N, C-alpha and C positions, 0 to 999 in steps of 0.2 A: 358228720357226713355216712349217712347210711348205705348199704350195700346198693341200695337203687339210683343213689344219688353218685356211686364208684359209677356203674353202668351207664350212666347218664353221661357223664363226664366223658368218659371210654366212646361212647356215641357221637358226641359232640368232635372229643381228638379224630376219630373218622372220617368225619364228613366233613373237617380242613383239608382232608385227605393224606391223612398219616395212616398207614394201614394198622392191622390189627394187632401187630405182636407191638410194635412202639407206642400205641394208645394204652394196651395194657401196661406199660412198662410207665407211662408221665401217670397216670390215673395211680397206680401201685404208691410214687416217689408224694404223691401230691394226701394220699390219705397215713401215710407210714407216719410222719412229724408226728400229728395226733396220737395216733394209739403211743407211738414211745413216749412220747412227751405226760400223759394219761399214767400211763404203768410206773416212769419211773418218781412221778410224784407221789404214788399210790404208795409204792415201797419205803419211800423216802421218811413219808407219814407217818407210817406203821414201824420203822426198824426203835423208835424208842419204848415202844411197847413191847417190842420183840425182846428186845436186850435188856427189860428192865432188870433189875436183882433187887429192890428195895420190899419192902415190906406188903404183901399183898401181893407181892407183880406175878406169883403163879395162875391167879385167878385172873390174872388179865391176858396171858401168854396165850391163851387160847384164844383172843378174837386179831392176834399179831399171828 
């Protein structure tokens, strides 16, 4: 969901009778979960590279 989609979703909620504050909060809740899931999966995926201590691990450490 891009910024335009968040704004569109907020406008849809407002058109159903909610006030601006409630519409923004609901749109934020809808967008927060995918952001957190993407960030968490990226961090978990890069952890093995970041904490590697084996041979030639120093050249891969810059990636993580």
